C-alpha positions, 0 to 999 in steps of 0.5 A: 600376569594374565592381564599383562599377557592380555589373557583377560578371561583367565585373569577374571577367573583368578580374581573371582577365585581370590575373592572366594578364598579371601572375601576381604580381598575386595580389590580383586572383586573391584577388578572383576566388576570393572571388567563387567562394567567396561564390557557393558555387562551391567547385570554382572557389574551390579552383582560384583559391586553389590558383593563388594559393598556388602564387605566394604560399606564405605566404598564410594567408588564401588557405589559410583560404578554400581549407580552407573550400572543401575542407570544403564539398566534404567533402574533410576531410583537405585542409581540415585540412591547409590550416587547419593551414598557415594557423595555422602561417603566422598564429598569430592566425588565429582563423578557421582555429583555429575551422574546424579545431576543427569538423573535428576535433570527431568524430575528436579531441575534445581537439585540437578543444577546444584549437583552439576555445579558442584561437579564442575566446581570440583573438576573444571578440566577437560575430564569433566567437560560433559558436566558443563555440557549437561548443565548448559542443556539444563539451563536452556530447559529452564530458559536461563539463556545467558548461563547456558551460553556461558556453559557452552562457551566453557565446553568449547574452551575445553574442546573446540570439536564438540559439535553439539555445543556449537549447535546449541549456541547457534540455536540460542542466538537464532531462536531467543536472541534474534542474532541470526548472523552469529547463529550462522557462524556457530552452525558453520563451526559445527559443520567444520568440526563434524561435516556429517552432523545433519542437525547442524545443516538443518539448523543452518538452513533454518537460520538462512530461512530467517534471513530470507536467503531461501537458496542457501537454506534449500542447499543446506536442507538438501545436504541434510537429506543426503545424510538422512534420506529416510527422514520424511520431515526434511522433505516436508521442510524442503517442500515448504522452502520450495513453495516459498520460492514459488517453485510449486512443482518441486514443492509438490514433488517433495511433499508427495515423496514425504508421503510415500516415505510415511506409507513405507514406514507405516506412518500413523494417520496423524502423520498422513493427515499432516502431509495431506494438509500440507498438500492442501488435500484437506478431504483426505486429511480430514478422513485420516483424522476422523478415523484416528479420533474414532479409534482413539478419541482424545483432545489433541486429535479433535483439536487437530481435526478442527484445525484441518477443517478450518483450513478446508473452510468448514468452520461449522464442523471445526467448531463441533470438533473443538467443542468435542476437544473441550469436552474431553479435556474437562472430562479428564481426571487430571486438571487440563492445561490452561493454555490448551483450553484457551487455545481451543477457545481461541480457535473457536473464536476464529471460526465464528469470525469466519462466519461473521458471528462477531458476538459469539467470537467475542465471547470465545476470545473472552473465555480464552483470555480469562483462562490464559491471561497471557494469550496475546493472539486472543486479545488481538482477535477480540480487539478486531471483533470490537473494532468491527462492532465499532466499540472504542474499547478495542484499543485496550485489547490491542494494548494488552496484546502488545503487553503480552507479546511486544513483537505482535506485528498485526497488533501494531498495524491494527492499532494504526488502523484504529488511530487512522480511522479516528484521525490521529494520524501521527499515532498511527504512523508511529505504530506503523513504524513499530510494525516495520521494526518487527518486519522491515520487509512488510509491504502492508506496513509501508503501504499504510504508513504511506497512506497516513503520510498522505493524509497529513500532506507529507507527500514526499515522505509518503512517496518514499514509503510507497516506493519502498513497498514497490521495491519489495513487491514490483507488482503491487498495484495499490502502491503504484496507485497511491504513489501516483496520487501523491505525485498528483498532489506534488504536481509531478504530473509526468510521474503520476501519469507513469504510475497510473499507466503501470496500474492499468498495465498490471491489471488489478481490481475493478475498483482500482482501475476505475479510480485510476481512470477517474484520477488520470482524467482529472489530471489531464483536465488540469493539463488542459489535455481534454481529449486524453481526459475524455478517453479516460472518462469514457473508459470509466463510464464503460466500467461503471455506467451507473455513475452520474458524476463520470458522465458529468465529467465526460460532458465537461470534456466535450464542452472544452473540446467544443463538441457541444452537442456531445456535451449536451448528450453526456450531461443529459445522460448524467441527469437521467442517472441523477435527475437532481444533479444541479451541476449537470443542469448548469453544464448542459445549460452552458453547452446549449449557450455555445450553440450560438442561436436563440433556440439554444439560448432558450433551452439553456435558460430552461436548464438554469431555471431547473437548477435554481428550482433544485437549489435556489442558492446555487451561485453557478446557476444564478450567475449563468442565468444572468449571463443568459438573460444578458445574451437575450438582451434582458439586461434588467432581469440579468442585473436582478439575477446578479444582485440576488447572487450577491444577496446570497454571497456578498463576496461572490466575485463572479456576481460583481463581474457579471453585474458590472458587464450588464451595467456597462451594457445599460450605459451605467458606467459609474455603477459598472466601475463600482462593481468591478472595483468591488470584485477586485477588492475580493481578489485581483486577477488579469481578467478583472483588471482588463474588464476595469480597463474596458470600463475606463475606456468607456468613461474616456479615461484612457490613461487609467485604462492603460494602467489596468491593462499593464497591471493585468499583463504583469499579473498574468503575462499569458492573458492575451486580451490585456495585450489586445486592449492595450494595443487598441489604446496604442493604436487610437493614440497613433503609437503604431509600433507599440500597437503592433508589438502588443498585437503580436503578443496577443496573437502569439498567446491566442492565434485564433483571435481574428480581431488581433490579426486584423488590427495588426494588418491595419497597423502594418498598413499604416506603417506602410509595411504592405507585405506583412499587412497582406499576410495578416489579412490572409490569415484573418480571412482564414480565421473568419471567412464570413467577416465583411470588415476584413475584406473591406480593410484589405480592399482599402490596402489594395486601393492604396497600392493601386491594385484596383481589380483586387480591391474591387473583388474584396469590396464585392465580397464585403457587400455580399456578406453585408449588402446595406453598407453605403460606405462600401458602395461608395469605395467600390464606386471609386475603384470602378471609376479607376477601372473605367467601369463608369456605369457600374460606378454610377450604379454604386454611387446611387446605391450608396446615396439611397442607403444613406437617405433611407437611414436618415429618414428612419 
């Protein structure tokens, strides 16, 4: 009655009195004990249930409640005994099985799993929801992930509002299955169920971080901070995310705020050291840890001190700290964990690597893997050491590292580097692909795979990889440079030039800028843009003035731009830097040859001789020496040089061509024909066909000469000399229209060919097109103002047009340039006679007769 009237204290007094009067009324004592239990009076509950059990030893319910009370009093042994007795007395007591399973979770996980499983077998309703939840947590502890997922799903089937089940499922999907989007969905469900559950926000932030969505990760972490403003770890995480977003000021603010919270909460020296370390204030972090190790020396503190010293680049001090940690670990009576000792040996190895003591590092990593054979990072670092020591067995360590950890990204890249060094490019590419499977946004992996594809000449695929690297990192100079090289190889010159330009604009390492200048200069040379090439090579010389090869390239540009004196200076500088450079000797000799006077030709001969002394088998020097002797009129010596070149290399086309020219000049037309034909057998070119056509002309075989010229035009329609020589044959055959057309083609291809312009002018004259003839004569005079025969031929046109004054003026100019030409005197005399200048005409006739008689007498 008192209970119905809610007078609980009076009711409890009556129950106690009932039990005191009649100890057999255990039901009254049960009600009294339940009152204490429900009001968390655990000691009173234990006393009541103990009294009840004395009178009723087989009361399973009383034992269950007393066990729960003992558990709340942290008397776990007594609690376990009561639960065991309860399940013995009542095998269907699912509550006792549940609580015993919870108590045994840390000490006997197998028995705990068995008890929780029996509990859910006895009762799988909402009433026993916690048994599913606890069993799921226990499955995660023993790393049985599918079973854990199943239990958490069962919890949610019974009650969708259990936020912790949503979060635990999300953690399994995120950390163990890499199903980040499914994890996000689970965390979001937890937040919907419990909007103030800070752990759900923290976990979802970590999931967003895994997906590289830092903005959303930061937003969730900020919400968690609003829910737990005094949690300094959240500020540290927020600072890390801001740091990755390159918002350094905000990141620094978060870390310093975390440090202030630590100080306000009287944080330990270790926590302070961690904060200072994150802020890269390593000196203060080291001080905090040194004081901590002095006050309470233990292995973990010394290991943390060593790691901090490693970050501060104090590898020697770090080794001492790690050795102290090892000493403390081995001193302990309890056997140290193998993984802990192996980790310390691994860190010692890293310190030795930083000091470039590779053999000591190798020993440290070996100790690490001996103690803990599944240490993937130790195998990897040992493989790197062996690779640097040029030991082939390094590949075995990389393989073992990947066996221990198949997702070790660095091991795949290092194995790719090893295969690349050995020339096994296909295997190297496959390893890069595996690395990209693990980290799809790795710029390094794309860069290296692109470089490897370049080596197998898969330029298009290399460009794809390098473009992917550029898309991931817009300012990656190495990617732009390598892509430019690939574009260069595919002859996509505009894109190559664009990428080279971007590399220089971005500004990188001096070595890359130097290579860009050299490669772009070579590209401009291919495009015949010699001035631009010269600018790049000149820039390269400024960056690396000691490189003789670059000075040689500058000389080639000056030579192509017809700046022969500057070319000589550049080649001379190259020879100062490298006196034994045969190519520079030959290049300077060629530049001297272009001077066009005998002293220059003699100087060139000295350079060619020097080159031959340095390398008697140098064909370029030998052939240029032959042409030099030809220019000096020493045909037999020139012939000897070309013959020696053919003795060195019987398939030297240039030697056959040069000897053919010398034979022709020595009037050995048949020998010239044989040599030029031998050159053509080695390789057909428009130049060689044209030269054979010239030899045919000298032999009087105009038909075959024309066939060779036409064949040269078909092979290379841009070869102007073939058009010019064909036009000459048409001219001599009085096919003036065809001659005019071929001269026009020759001039369009080589506008500076004054001979073609002059011959077309004469052809126009013969075709009675005096206007075009005069235009061509004017153009020929502009091209070669000191050629007397141009003035002579124009004077003949003026004479035919009866423009005698202009004709007389051009004849005079021709005689000024070439005074001893009897024919010009005779023609000027004729014109002067037409102008009525009889005395001058007679004087010219006399000069013509005198010159003619002098020539005959000689």
